VODREN-493272 format. One record per residue (C-alpha): z, x, y; residue in one letter. Coordinates in pm, whole numbers, always signed. Each point is the difference from the previous one (the first is absolute). Layout:
<r zz="Z" xx="X" yy="Y" resn="A"/>
...
***
This chain:
<r zz="+8" xx="-15" yy="+13" resn="M"/>
<r zz="-78" xx="+144" yy="+330" resn="L"/>
<r zz="+272" xx="+33" yy="+234" resn="N"/>
<r zz="-135" xx="-30" yy="+339" resn="P"/>
<r zz="+178" xx="+214" yy="+267" resn="S"/>
<r zz="+125" xx="-102" yy="+371" resn="A"/>
<r zz="-257" xx="+251" yy="+73" resn="A"/>
<r zz="-316" xx="-230" yy="-159" resn="D"/>
<r zz="+84" xx="-362" yy="+47" resn="P"/>
<r zz="-357" xx="-90" yy="-37" resn="A"/>
<r zz="+26" xx="-110" yy="-369" resn="P"/>
<r zz="+296" xx="-225" yy="+71" resn="I"/>
<r zz="-188" xx="-183" yy="+261" resn="F"/>
<r zz="-315" xx="-41" yy="-156" resn="A"/>
<r zz="+177" xx="-165" yy="-299" resn="A"/>
<r zz="+202" xx="-228" yy="+236" resn="L"/>
<r zz="-356" xx="-81" yy="+160" resn="G"/>
<r zz="-51" xx="-282" yy="-269" resn="D"/>
<r zz="+123" xx="-345" yy="-5" resn="R"/>
<r zz="+45" xx="-25" yy="-383" resn="T"/>
<r zz="+199" xx="+343" yy="-11" resn="R"/>
<r zz="+212" xx="-135" yy="+319" resn="L"/>
<r zz="+82" xx="-311" yy="-206" resn="A"/>
<r zz="+87" xx="+206" yy="-310" resn="L"/>
<r zz="+227" xx="+199" yy="+194" resn="L"/>
<r zz="+146" xx="-283" yy="+159" resn="G"/>
<r zz="+91" xx="-163" yy="-357" resn="K"/>
<r zz="+163" xx="+359" yy="-82" resn="L"/>
<r zz="+192" xx="+14" yy="+323" resn="A"/>
<r zz="+327" xx="-151" yy="-164" resn="D"/>
<r zz="+51" xx="+301" yy="-181" resn="G"/>
<r zz="-64" xx="-148" yy="-376" resn="Q"/>
<r zz="-241" xx="+143" yy="-217" resn="A"/>
<r zz="-268" xx="-228" yy="-91" resn="R"/>
<r zz="-277" xx="+5" yy="-316" resn="S"/>
<r zz="-378" xx="-29" yy="+96" resn="I"/>
<r zz="+52" xx="-355" yy="-188" resn="S"/>
<r zz="+251" xx="-103" yy="+237" resn="A"/>
<r zz="-193" xx="+119" yy="+312" resn="L"/>
<r zz="-288" xx="-201" yy="-91" resn="S"/>
<r zz="+151" xx="-312" yy="+19" resn="L"/>
<r zz="-73" xx="-240" yy="+294" resn="D"/>
<r zz="-316" xx="+208" yy="+58" resn="T"/>
<r zz="-367" xx="-55" yy="-99" resn="A"/>
<r zz="-27" xx="+377" yy="-74" resn="L"/>
<r zz="-38" xx="+133" yy="-375" resn="T"/>
<r zz="+228" xx="+231" yy="-131" resn="R"/>
<r zz="-271" xx="+286" yy="-22" resn="Q"/>
<r zz="-12" xx="-59" yy="+425" resn="A"/>
<r zz="+369" xx="+23" yy="+27" resn="I"/>
<r zz="+20" xx="+330" yy="-198" resn="T"/>
<r zz="-273" xx="+154" yy="+226" resn="K"/>
<r zz="+179" xx="-112" yy="+321" resn="H"/>
<r zz="+350" xx="+129" yy="-148" resn="L"/>
<r zz="-176" xx="+333" yy="-94" resn="H"/>
<r zz="-97" xx="+65" yy="+367" resn="V"/>
<r zz="+349" xx="-84" yy="+120" resn="L"/>
<r zz="+116" xx="+233" yy="-276" resn="Q"/>
<r zz="-216" xx="+283" yy="+107" resn="D"/>
<r zz="+104" xx="-58" yy="+370" resn="A"/>
<r zz="+365" xx="+36" yy="-118" resn="G"/>
<r zz="+88" xx="-368" yy="+98" resn="L"/>
<r zz="+100" xx="-125" yy="-360" resn="V"/>
<r zz="+102" xx="+179" yy="-316" resn="A"/>
<r zz="-34" xx="-105" yy="-337" resn="S"/>
<r zz="+248" xx="+1" yy="-290" resn="L"/>
<r zz="-53" xx="-61" yy="-375" resn="R"/>
<r zz="+218" xx="-316" yy="-126" resn="V"/>
<r zz="-97" xx="-53" yy="-366" resn="G"/>
<r zz="-364" xx="-33" yy="-37" resn="R"/>
<r zz="-64" xx="-117" yy="+370" resn="E"/>
<r zz="-22" xx="+204" yy="+325" resn="S"/>
<r zz="+211" xx="-162" yy="+292" resn="R"/>
<r zz="-79" xx="+111" yy="+351" resn="F"/>
<r zz="+298" xx="+53" yy="+281" resn="A"/>
<r zz="-68" xx="+50" yy="+376" resn="A"/>
<r zz="+128" xx="+361" yy="+131" resn="R"/>
<r zz="+162" xx="-61" yy="+309" resn="R"/>
<r zz="+1" xx="+413" yy="+108" resn="E"/>
<r zz="-349" xx="-32" yy="+15" resn="T"/>
<r zz="-6" xx="-309" yy="+253" resn="L"/>
<r zz="+306" xx="+176" yy="+165" resn="D"/>
<r zz="-272" xx="+312" yy="+65" resn="E"/>
<r zz="-267" xx="-238" yy="+136" resn="A"/>
<r zz="+238" xx="-142" yy="+231" resn="R"/>
<r zz="+112" xx="+348" yy="+114" resn="A"/>
<r zz="-357" xx="+88" yy="+62" resn="Y"/>
<r zz="-47" xx="-306" yy="+188" resn="L"/>
<r zz="+311" xx="+67" yy="+203" resn="D"/>
<r zz="-130" xx="+378" yy="+81" resn="R"/>
<r zz="-342" xx="-152" yy="+112" resn="V"/>
<r zz="+163" xx="-262" yy="+237" resn="S"/>
<r zz="+222" xx="+264" yy="+152" resn="R"/>
<r zz="-286" xx="+252" yy="+69" resn="Q"/>
<r zz="-176" xx="-333" yy="+166" resn="W"/>
<r zz="+314" xx="-118" yy="+232" resn="D"/>
<r zz="+31" xx="+401" yy="+76" resn="E"/>
<r zz="-386" xx="+20" yy="+89" resn="T"/>
<r zz="+13" xx="-331" yy="+198" resn="L"/>
<r zz="+282" xx="+124" yy="+166" resn="G"/>
<r zz="-163" xx="+317" yy="+141" resn="R"/>
<r zz="-304" xx="-178" yy="+99" resn="L"/>
<r zz="+216" xx="-254" yy="+218" resn="K"/>
<r zz="+154" xx="+296" yy="+147" resn="A"/>
<r zz="-312" xx="+141" yy="+103" resn="F"/>
<r zz="-153" xx="-305" yy="+135" resn="V"/>
<r zz="+299" xx="-83" yy="+166" resn="E"/>
<r zz="+94" xx="+347" yy="+130" resn="G"/>
***
């Protein structure tokens, strides 16, 4: 499994850029590990499609899989979401600082 570093958040945001993957992550947000069968309930998607989306999320480090008997269960990895949030916070601070300098220049 890839473990994206804070230096390269692109895989995280690319994985989050899909409505289906966001919905799957939302189902896993309560911290409970779920099987592909459980995640495919109440959706028109096939298990194969769910599996494909889960692997994209897993490759981005957003979910982890564990074997329970004969099935795989997937759980959200909060630490990766925390990395994405920290990245967005840094970008936000940079923009705030840049806009502050621009304001001082224009008003000065």
